[in-house]
C-alpha atoms as a printed R data frame, in Angstrom:
    type eleno elety resid chain resno       x       y       z
1   ATOM     1    CA   UNK     A     1  86.082 133.520 105.971
2   ATOM     2    CA   UNK     A     2  88.730 131.048 105.385
3   ATOM     3    CA   UNK     A     3  88.938 128.455 107.838
4   ATOM     4    CA   UNK     A     4  92.700 127.746 109.476
5   ATOM     5    CA   UNK     A     5  94.445 124.859 108.532
6   ATOM     6    CA   UNK     A     6  94.040 121.868 111.015
7   ATOM     7    CA   UNK     A     7  96.766 121.311 113.253
8   ATOM     8    CA   UNK     A     8  98.529 117.687 113.499
9   ATOM     9    CA   UNK     A     9  99.040 116.388 116.829
10  ATOM    10    CA   UNK     A    10 102.376 115.313 118.092
11  ATOM    11    CA   UNK     A    11 101.300 111.497 117.889
12  ATOM    12    CA   UNK     A    12 100.057 112.369 113.741
13  ATOM    13    CA   UNK     A    13 103.215 113.678 112.710
14  ATOM    14    CA   UNK     A    14 105.136 110.745 114.382
15  ATOM    15    CA   UNK     A    15 103.135 108.453 112.740
16  ATOM    16    CA   UNK     A    16 103.405 110.482 109.525
17  ATOM    17    CA   UNK     A    17 107.602 111.085 109.866
18  ATOM    18    CA   UNK     A    18 107.917 107.294 110.425
19  ATOM    19    CA   UNK     A    19 105.866 106.613 107.414
20  ATOM    20    CA   UNK     A    20 107.989 108.544 105.278
21  ATOM    21    CA   UNK     A    21 111.121 106.810 106.968
22  ATOM    22    CA   UNK     A    22 109.925 103.407 105.840
23  ATOM    23    CA   UNK     A    23 110.093 104.707 102.543
24  ATOM    24    CA   UNK     A    24 113.473 106.038 102.986
25  ATOM    25    CA   UNK     A    25 114.986 103.441 104.946
26  ATOM    26    CA   UNK     A    26 113.517 100.809 102.473
27  ATOM    27    CA   UNK     A    27 115.442 102.563  99.897
28  ATOM    28    CA   UNK     A    28 118.536 103.645 101.010
29  ATOM    29    CA   UNK     A    29 119.015 101.613 104.223
30  ATOM    30    CA   UNK     A    30 120.392 102.448 107.291
31  ATOM    31    CA   UNK     A    31 123.713 104.442 106.622
32  ATOM    32    CA   UNK     A    32 122.092 106.120 103.761
33  ATOM    33    CA   UNK     A    33 118.912 107.591 104.665
34  ATOM    34    CA   UNK     A    34 119.134 110.979 106.267
35  ATOM    35    CA   UNK     A    35 116.747 112.580 108.345
36  ATOM    36    CA   UNK     A    36 117.088 115.433 106.200
37  ATOM    37    CA   UNK     A    37 115.509 113.556 103.097
38  ATOM    38    CA   UNK     A    38 113.030 111.821 105.571
39  ATOM    39    CA   UNK     A    39 112.041 115.215 106.891
40  ATOM    40    CA   UNK     A    40 111.336 116.385 103.231
41  ATOM    41    CA   UNK     A    41 109.407 113.470 102.273
42  ATOM    42    CA   UNK     A    42 107.244 113.826 105.091
43  ATOM    43    CA   UNK     A    43 106.509 117.649 105.005
44  ATOM    44    CA   UNK     A    44 108.727 118.901 108.114
45  ATOM    45    CA   UNK     A    45 111.546 120.172 109.432
46  ATOM    46    CA   UNK     A    46 114.346 117.989 110.031
47  ATOM    47    CA   UNK     A    47 115.056 119.827 113.424
48  ATOM    48    CA   UNK     A    48 111.577 118.379 114.155
49  ATOM    49    CA   UNK     A    49 112.391 115.213 113.293
50  ATOM    50    CA   UNK     A    50 115.447 115.004 115.647
51  ATOM    51    CA   UNK     A    51 113.465 116.479 118.534
52  ATOM    52    CA   UNK     A    52 110.421 113.888 118.434
53  ATOM    53    CA   UNK     A    53 112.369 110.497 117.672
54  ATOM    54    CA   UNK     A    54 116.233 111.694 119.024
55  ATOM    55    CA   UNK     A    55 118.350 110.047 116.733
56  ATOM    56    CA   UNK     A    56 118.359 108.155 113.350
57  ATOM    57    CA   UNK     A    57 118.847 104.777 114.851
58  ATOM    58    CA   UNK     A    58 115.806 105.341 117.188
59  ATOM    59    CA   UNK     A    59 113.684 106.460 114.036
60  ATOM    60    CA   UNK     A    60 114.615 103.331 112.119
61  ATOM    61    CA   UNK     A    61 113.806 101.251 115.616
62  ATOM    62    CA   UNK     A    62 110.389 102.961 115.186
63  ATOM    63    CA   UNK     A    63 109.914 101.669 111.573
64  ATOM    64    CA   UNK     A    64 110.717  98.384 112.555
65  ATOM    65    CA   UNK     A    65 108.488  97.869 115.024
66  ATOM    66    CA   UNK     A    66 105.573  99.272 112.559
67  ATOM    67    CA   UNK     A    67 106.453  96.891 109.402
68  ATOM    68    CA   UNK     A    68 106.057  93.994 111.755
69  ATOM    69    CA   UNK     A    69 103.034  95.076 113.444
70  ATOM    70    CA   UNK     A    70 101.826  95.642 109.822
71  ATOM    71    CA   UNK     A    71 102.504  92.063 109.121
72  ATOM    72    CA   UNK     A    72 100.859  91.140 112.437
73  ATOM    73    CA   UNK     A    73  97.528  93.209 111.676
74  ATOM    74    CA   UNK     A    74  97.415  91.605 107.967
75  ATOM    75    CA   UNK     A    75  97.590  88.058 109.892
76  ATOM    76    CA   UNK     A    76  95.364  88.671 112.326
77  ATOM    77    CA   UNK     A    77  92.751  89.970 109.430
78  ATOM    78    CA   UNK     A    78  93.492  86.899 107.340
79  ATOM    79    CA   UNK     A    79  93.617  84.267 109.981
80  ATOM    80    CA   UNK     A    80  90.005  82.454 109.510
81  ATOM    81    CA   UNK     A    81  89.087  79.311 107.880
82  ATOM    82    CA   UNK     A    82  88.059  75.465 109.475
83  ATOM    83    CA   UNK     A    83  91.684  74.385 110.799
84  ATOM    84    CA   UNK     A    84  95.317  75.267 110.748
85  ATOM    85    CA   UNK     A    85  95.932  74.611 106.885
86  ATOM    86    CA   UNK     A    86  93.279  76.764 105.508
87  ATOM    87    CA   UNK     A    87  94.577  79.582 108.229
88  ATOM    88    CA   UNK     A    88  97.516  79.354 107.273
89  ATOM    89    CA   UNK     A    89  96.558  79.797 103.168
90  ATOM    90    CA   UNK     A    90  94.768  82.630 104.206
91  ATOM    91    CA   UNK     A    91  97.715  84.661 106.353
92  ATOM    92    CA   UNK     A    92 100.139  83.146 103.328
93  ATOM    93    CA   UNK     A    93  97.796  85.184 100.462
94  ATOM    94    CA   UNK     A    94  97.621  88.002 102.630
95  ATOM    95    CA   UNK     A    95 101.612  88.082 103.199
96  ATOM    96    CA   UNK     A    96 102.319  87.966  99.393
97  ATOM    97    CA   UNK     A    97  99.621  91.001  98.774
98  ATOM    98    CA   UNK     A    98 101.980  92.742 101.357
99  ATOM    99    CA   UNK     A    99 104.863  92.224  99.343
100 ATOM   100    CA   UNK     A   100 103.503  93.856  96.201
101 ATOM   101    CA   UNK     A   101 104.381  96.995  97.871
102 ATOM   102    CA   UNK     A   102 108.035  96.968  96.538
103 ATOM   103    CA   UNK     A   103 108.872  99.265  99.638
104 ATOM   104    CA   UNK     A   104 107.161  97.021 102.018
105 ATOM   105    CA   UNK     A   105 109.790  94.130 100.931
106 ATOM   106    CA   UNK     A   106 112.923  96.069 100.827
107 ATOM   107    CA   UNK     A   107 112.485  97.526 104.267
108 ATOM   108    CA   UNK     A   108 112.302  93.571 105.066
109 ATOM   109    CA   UNK     A   109 115.056  93.189 103.391
110 ATOM   110    CA   UNK     A   110 116.835  96.504 104.823
111 ATOM   111    CA   UNK     A   111 115.906  95.579 108.920
112 ATOM   112    CA   UNK     A   112 117.824  92.200 108.416
113 ATOM   113    CA   UNK     A   113 120.976  94.246 106.780
114 ATOM   114    CA   UNK     A   114 121.180  96.604 109.867
115 ATOM   115    CA   UNK     A   115 121.340  93.778 112.126
116 ATOM   116    CA   UNK     A   116 125.133  93.952 112.624
117 ATOM   117    CA   UNK     A   117 123.703  96.972 115.434
118 ATOM   118    CA   UNK     A   118 123.082  95.281 118.162
119 ATOM   119    CA   UNK     A   119 120.300  97.113 119.374
120 ATOM   120    CA   UNK     A   120 118.347  96.917 115.778
121 ATOM   121    CA   UNK     A   121 119.479  93.194 116.044
122 ATOM   122    CA   UNK     A   122 117.946  92.643 119.180
123 ATOM   123    CA   UNK     A   123 114.529  94.829 118.510
124 ATOM   124    CA   UNK     A   124 114.378  92.547 115.263
125 ATOM   125    CA   UNK     A   125 115.299  89.161 116.518
126 ATOM   126    CA   UNK     A   126 112.502  90.144 119.124
127 ATOM   127    CA   UNK     A   127 109.844  90.893 116.728
128 ATOM   128    CA   UNK     A   128 110.518  88.436 114.384
129 ATOM   129    CA   UNK     A   129 109.797  85.922 117.493
130 ATOM   130    CA   UNK     A   130 106.618  87.758 118.084
131 ATOM   131    CA   UNK     A   131 105.541  87.093 114.477
132 ATOM   132    CA   UNK     A   132 106.201  83.515 115.049
133 ATOM   133    CA   UNK     A   133 104.248  82.833 118.349
134 ATOM   134    CA   UNK     A   134 101.691  84.885 116.819
135 ATOM   135    CA   UNK     A   135 101.167  82.773 113.581
136 ATOM   136    CA   UNK     A   136 101.358  79.867 115.862
137 ATOM   137    CA   UNK     A   137  98.068  81.038 118.081
138 ATOM   138    CA   UNK     A   138  96.068  82.138 114.878
139 ATOM   139    CA   UNK     A   139  96.549  79.056 112.765
140 ATOM   140    CA   UNK     A   140  96.725  76.190 115.872
141 ATOM   141    CA   UNK     A   141  99.302  74.581 113.160
142 ATOM   142    CA   UNK     A   142 101.832  72.125 114.661
143 ATOM   143    CA   UNK     A   143 105.420  73.533 115.200
144 ATOM   144    CA   UNK     A   144 106.869  71.667 111.928
145 ATOM   145    CA   UNK     A   145 103.872  73.052 109.891
146 ATOM   146    CA   UNK     A   146 104.616  76.776 111.300
147 ATOM   147    CA   UNK     A   147 108.442  76.472 110.763
148 ATOM   148    CA   UNK     A   148 107.389  75.416 106.914
149 ATOM   149    CA   UNK     A   149 104.864  78.490 106.841
150 ATOM   150    CA   UNK     A   150 107.805  80.777 108.077
151 ATOM   151    CA   UNK     A   151 110.396  79.254 105.659
152 ATOM   152    CA   UNK     A   152 108.133  79.421 102.844
153 ATOM   153    CA   UNK     A   153 107.350  83.556 103.815
154 ATOM   154    CA   UNK     A   154 110.916  84.388 103.599
155 ATOM   155    CA   UNK     A   155 111.344  82.449 100.502
156 ATOM   156    CA   UNK     A   156 108.905  84.670  98.621
157 ATOM   157    CA   UNK     A   157 110.518  87.641  99.858
158 ATOM   158    CA   UNK     A   158 113.565  86.178  97.792
159 ATOM   159    CA   UNK     A   159 111.425  85.474  95.107
160 ATOM   160    CA   UNK     A   160 109.455  88.871  95.353
161 ATOM   161    CA   UNK     A   161 112.916  90.477  95.584
162 ATOM   162    CA   UNK     A   162 113.828  89.249  92.695
163 ATOM   163    CA   UNK     A   163 110.571  89.636  90.682
164 ATOM   164    CA   UNK     A   164 111.207  85.377  90.131
165 ATOM   165    CA   UNK     A   165 107.366  84.116  91.642
166 ATOM   166    CA   UNK     A   166 108.115  80.942  90.072
167 ATOM   167    CA   UNK     A   167 110.812  80.476  93.349
168 ATOM   168    CA   UNK     A   168 108.288  80.425  95.481
169 ATOM   169    CA   UNK     A   169 106.110  77.389  93.972
170 ATOM   170    CA   UNK     A   170 108.239  75.542  90.921
171 ATOM   171    CA   UNK     A   171 110.857  72.821  91.952
172 ATOM   172    CA   UNK     A   172 112.531  72.917  88.952
173 ATOM   173    CA   UNK     A   173 112.817  77.149  88.486
174 ATOM   174    CA   UNK     A   174 117.090  77.059  89.741
175 ATOM   175    CA   UNK     A   175 117.328  74.394  86.402
176 ATOM   176    CA   UNK     A   176 115.151  76.432  84.189
177 ATOM   177    CA   UNK     A   177 116.622  79.588  84.884
178 ATOM   178    CA   UNK     A   178 120.165  78.466  84.543
179 ATOM   179    CA   UNK     A   179 118.917  76.744  81.177
180 ATOM   180    CA   UNK     A   180 117.815  80.214  80.023
181 ATOM   181    CA   UNK     A   181 120.814  81.715  80.896
182 ATOM   182    CA   UNK     A   182 123.181  79.227  79.235
183 ATOM   183    CA   UNK     A   183 121.027  79.518  75.923
184 ATOM   184    CA   UNK     A   184 121.198  83.320  76.130
185 ATOM   185    CA   UNK     A   185 125.070  82.799  76.565
186 ATOM   186    CA   UNK     A   186 125.538  80.562  73.710
187 ATOM   187    CA   UNK     A   187 123.105  82.729  71.353
188 ATOM   188    CA   UNK     A   188 124.982  85.857  72.195
189 ATOM   189    CA   UNK     A   189 128.147  83.987  71.848
190 ATOM   190    CA   UNK     A   190 126.670  83.036  68.386
191 ATOM   191    CA   UNK     A   191 126.230  86.252  67.558
192 ATOM   192    CA   UNK     A   192 129.626  87.499  68.434
193 ATOM   193    CA   UNK     A   193 131.093  84.983  66.523
194 ATOM   194    CA   UNK     A   194 128.949  85.794  63.409
195 ATOM   195    CA   UNK     A   195 130.002  89.388  63.834
196 ATOM   196    CA   UNK     A   196 133.746  88.589  63.652
197 ATOM   197    CA   UNK     A   197 133.181  86.535  60.886
198 ATOM   198    CA   UNK     A   198 131.578  89.662  58.938
199 ATOM   199    CA   UNK     A   199 134.027  92.144  59.938
200 ATOM   200    CA   UNK     A   200 136.737  89.548  58.898
201 ATOM   201    CA   UNK     A   201 135.522  88.502  55.583
202 ATOM   202    CA   UNK     A   202 132.841  91.139  54.705
């Protein structure tokens, strides 16, 4: 006798839709993502998404809160050690591990990009402030050390987005990068000159 498939509760469906929406918003942004795509990814109907969340912006706000909670949970789990520096180091490693998921990283960037909307800006600013306070409480770090930790995290975002991890730790990365680009341009120019010579004087 076949068993009936287990029905999901509204809370379970809400969590599934929020997870699907996080991917769509990460890849397409607030304006580019559609409730149709989100519904398709979540395996539900588009009217059901609207029934649960009301508007796309309300769903985006739910995704924003989920994103910050995921970072907060990672920090809570990693905040162990003898002193502030060790705890921050462990928390930083946990954050870098999160950035290994490009959708997770892209979503953070999309949250800031959507801050032109006053309601979203308020939400993101509030959650960022809460995360800052949580880092201080978990680590016990002094304000200056905490500020440096948060700044390093934002630098890690850029490094991960550009797939250039050296940005986060190598003070000479910019000079080296520009040197590589200049060398590549010179080589390309040399090849172009050689081709021109070959055409003129085969």
